[in-house]
C-alpha positions in Angstrom: -7.7 -26.1 12.5 -6.0 -22.7 13.3 -2.9 -23.7 11.3 -5.2 -24.5 8.3 -6.7 -21.0 8.7 -3.3 -19.4 8.6 -2.3 -21.4 5.5 -5.6 -20.6 3.8 -5.2 -16.9 4.6 -1.7 -16.9 3.0 -3.0 -18.9 0.0 -5.1 -15.8 -1.0 -1.9 -14.1 -2.2 -1.9 -16.6 -5.2 -4.7 -14.5 -6.7 -3.0 -11.1 -6.3 -2.2 -9.2 -9.5 1.5 -9.5 -9.1 4.2 -11.6 -10.9 5.9 -12.7 -7.7 4.8 -12.7 -4.1 6.2 -14.3 -0.9 4.6 -14.1 2.5 5.2 -15.5 6.0 3.4 -15.4 9.4 6.0 -15.3 12.2 5.8 -15.9 15.9 8.3 -15.9 18.8 9.9 -19.1 17.6 10.1 -18.3 13.9 8.0 -18.9 10.9 4.5 -20.4 11.6 3.3 -20.5 8.0 4.7 -19.4 4.6 3.8 -19.1 1.0 6.0 -18.4 -2.1 9.7 -18.4 -2.7 11.6 -17.8 0.5 14.9 -17.1 -1.1 13.9 -14.7 -3.9 15.4 -11.3 -3.3 13.0 -8.3 -3.5 13.5 -4.6 -3.4 12.3 -3.6 0.1 11.8 0.1 -0.5 10.8 1.8 2.8 10.7 -1.5 4.7 14.4 -0.6 4.7 13.6 1.9 7.5 12.8 -0.5 10.3 16.0 -2.4 9.6 18.0 0.8 9.7 16.1 1.9 12.8 17.2 -1.3 14.6 20.8 -0.6 13.6 20.4 2.9 15.1 18.9 1.5 18.3 21.8 -1.0 18.7 24.2 1.9 18.2 22.4 3.7 21.1 22.7 0.6 23.2 26.4 0.4 22.4 26.6 4.1 23.4 28.1 5.0 20.0 25.3 7.5 19.6 22.4 8.9 21.7 18.8 9.5 20.8 19.4 13.1 22.0 22.4 13.7 19.7 22.0 16.8 17.5 21.4 15.5 14.0 19.8 17.0 11.0 18.3 20.6 11.0 19.0 23.0 13.8 17.2 21.7 16.9 16.7 18.2 15.5 18.0 15.1 17.2 18.5 11.4 16.3 15.1 10.8 17.9 13.5 13.4 15.6 15.0 11.7 12.6 13.8 8.3 13.6 10.3 9.6 14.3 9.9 11.7 11.1 9.7 14.8 13.2 12.8 16.6 12.2 11.1 18.9 9.6 13.2 17.6 6.7 11.7 17.1 3.3 10.8 13.6 2.0 13.8 13.4 -0.4 15.9 16.6 -0.1 18.1 16.7 3.0 18.8 20.4 2.2 15.1 21.4 2.4 13.6 22.0 5.9 9.8 22.3 5.7 9.1 23.1 9.4 10.7 23.3 12.8 11.6 20.0 14.5 8.7 18.6 16.5 6.1 20.6 14.7 4.7 18.1 12.2 5.2 14.5 11.2 6.8 14.8 7.8 7.7 11.4 6.4 11.3 11.7 5.3 13.7 9.2 3.6 16.2 12.1 3.6 16.1 12.0 7.4 17.2 8.4 7.4 20.1 9.2 5.1 21.2 11.9 7.6 20.8 9.4 10.4 23.0 6.9 8.6 25.7 9.5 8.0 25.6 10.4 11.7 26.0 6.7 12.7 28.9 6.3 10.2 30.7 9.3 11.6 30.2 8.2 15.2 31.3 4.6 14.6 33.9 5.1 11.9 32.2 2.4 9.9 30.5 2.9 6.6 26.8 2.6 7.3 26.0 -0.3 4.9 28.8 -2.3 6.6 27.6 -1.3 10.0 24.1 -2.5 9.1 25.4 -5.9 8.1 27.6 -6.3 11.2 25.0 -5.0 13.7 21.8 -6.5 12.3 22.1 -8.8 9.3 24.9 -11.1 10.4 23.5 -11.7 14.0 20.0 -12.4 12.6 21.2 -14.6 9.7 19.9 -12.2 7.1 22.4 -13.4 4.5 20.7 -11.9 1.4 20.0 -8.4 2.7 22.0 -5.6 1.1 21.8 -1.9 1.4 22.7 0.0 -1.7 22.1 3.7 -1.8 19.6 5.4 0.4 19.2 4.3 4.0 15.6 5.3 3.7 14.7 2.9 0.9 17.7 1.2 -0.7 17.7 -2.3 0.8 16.8 -5.6 -0.8 16.3 -9.0 0.8 14.4 -12.3 0.9 11.4 -13.5 2.7 13.7 -15.7 4.8 15.6 -12.7 5.9 12.6 -10.5 6.7 11.0 -13.4 8.6 14.2 -13.6 10.8 13.9 -9.8 11.3 10.2 -10.0 12.1 11.0 -12.7 14.7 13.4 -10.3 16.4 10.5 -7.7 16.6 8.1 -10.2 18.0 10.5 -11.5 20.6 13.8 -9.5 20.8 17.0 -11.3 21.4 19.4 -8.8 19.8 17.8 -5.7 21.1 17.1 -5.2 24.8 13.3 -5.6 25.2 13.0 -2.2 26.9 14.7 -0.6 23.8 12.1 -2.1 21.5 9.4 -1.1 23.8 10.5 2.5 23.5 10.9 2.2 19.8 7.3 1.2 19.3 5.9 3.8 21.7 4.6 7.1 20.2 7.3 9.8 19.9 6.3 13.5 20.0 2.6 12.6 20.6 -0.1 14.4 18.8 1.7 15.4 15.6 -0.4 15.3 12.4 1.1 13.9 9.2 0.6 12.0 6.0 0.9 8.2 5.7 2.1 7.9 2.1 -0.7 6.5 -0.1 -3.3 6.9 2.7 -3.5 10.6 3.2 -3.5 12.9 6.2 -3.8 11.3 9.6 -4.7 13.4 12.7 -2.8 12.5 14.7 -0.2 10.4 13.0 1.6 8.3 15.6 5.1 7.1 14.9 7.7 5.4 17.0 11.5 5.2 16.4 11.5 4.0 12.9 8.2 2.1 13.2 4.7 3.4 12.2 2.2 2.8 15.0 -1.3 1.9 13.8 -3.5 3.4 16.6 -6.8 4.6 15.1 -5.6 5.5 11.6 -8.1 5.1 8.8 -7.8 4.3 6.0 -4.7 2.2 6.5 -2.6 -0.6 5.0 -3.2 -2.9 7.9 -6.6 -4.5 8.7 -9.5 -3.4 10.8 -8.8 -6.4 13.1 -5.3 -5.2 13.8 -5.0 -3.7 17.3 -4.0 -0.1 17.8 -0.6 -1.3 19.1 0.3 -2.9 15.8 3.5 -1.5 14.4 5.5 -1.9 11.3 6.1 -0.4 7.8 5.3 -0.8 4.2 7.3 0.0 1.1 6.6 1.6 -2.3 8.0 -1.6 -4.0 4.9 -3.6 -2.8 6.3 -4.8 0.5 5.0 -4.7 4.1 5.8 -5.9 7.5 3.6 -5.6 10.6 3.8 -6.9 14.2 0.8 -7.5 16.3 2.3 -7.5 19.8 -0.9 -8.6 21.6 -0.8 -12.0 19.9 3.0 -12.1 19.3 2.5 -12.5 15.6 4.1 -10.8 12.6 3.2 -10.7 8.9 5.7 -10.2 6.1 4.7 -9.8 2.5 7.1 -9.1 -0.4 6.0 -8.5 -4.0 7.6 -7.3 -7.2 4.8 -4.8 -8.1 4.9 -1.2 -6.8 2.4 -0.2 -4.2 -0.8 1.2 -5.7 -4.6 1.0 -5.7 -4.3 -2.8 -6.3 -2.9 -3.2 -2.8 -5.3 -1.0 -0.8 -8.1 -3.6 -0.5 -5.9 -6.7 -0.6 -3.4 -5.9 2.2 -6.0 -5.1 4.8 -8.1 -8.1 3.8 -5.1 -10.4 4.2 -4.1 -8.7 7.5 -7.6 -9.4 8.9 -7.5 -13.0 7.9 -4.1 -13.5 9.4 -5.1 -11.8 12.7 -8.2 -13.9 13.0 -6.3 -17.1 12.3 -3.5 -16.1 14.7 -6.1 -15.4 17.4 -7.6 -18.8 16.9 -4.2 -20.3 17.1 -3.6 -18.6 20.4 -6.9 -19.9 21.8 -5.9 -23.4 20.7 -2.6 -23.2 22.5 -4.2 -21.8 25.6 -6.7 -24.7 25.6 -3.9 -27.1 25.3 -2.0 -25.5 28.1 0.5 -23.7 25.9 
């Protein structure tokens, strides 16, 4: 019954006002339910950032870099860049809008600076490092970074489902590394979630947005405060609900806009409800 609920939830994307859409619900062992073309390659836009963040975290684990390395504006570190707390402008790496740690300023430029820092530390061009560190080990064969490390990747549902599985149950990253990455960094900072306005506060981890009590929001009202993930301007989203070890990936070919604001939370709520029912079914069966 719960499997039917998941499949029915995903079936609602067939009615979305987009030309192409692919979606998957992912658990610790991989894809639980899917809809749409799994191999079609989509622009990921800012869903690039979590993938880049995992590459950065692996570089930290390898001791190629440190979260406390100076990077970006004076006083800023790798941690500031990952948490959108460096003070850098959204798109202009030369423009500093405030001191590090003062506000949560969402910044793709910060991820470009971060990529340059990793490339300098490792001696490997960052797009290549991303493939070697993240894509190849996770089997993300269609994922390519071209241009900005903040929004320049493209990839398929199959690839993003593999990435989501890593976030649900890490095998590449150390679990304690992921735990820190999805914990609020520089607590209490206010900031804007693009498309959803000012959030006070605006919690963010190391490359991952943390839902907490944000409203309005692109996830659902049934998502827990610990939900983390990211969405992209190209009409893409990925969230992980750690309390039920479930992730949702949705890729579309229509830019984010007012069309998505009611549909994404509605789908999220249905997926959370179905996943909770699935968990109850598994508990009743003894796992």
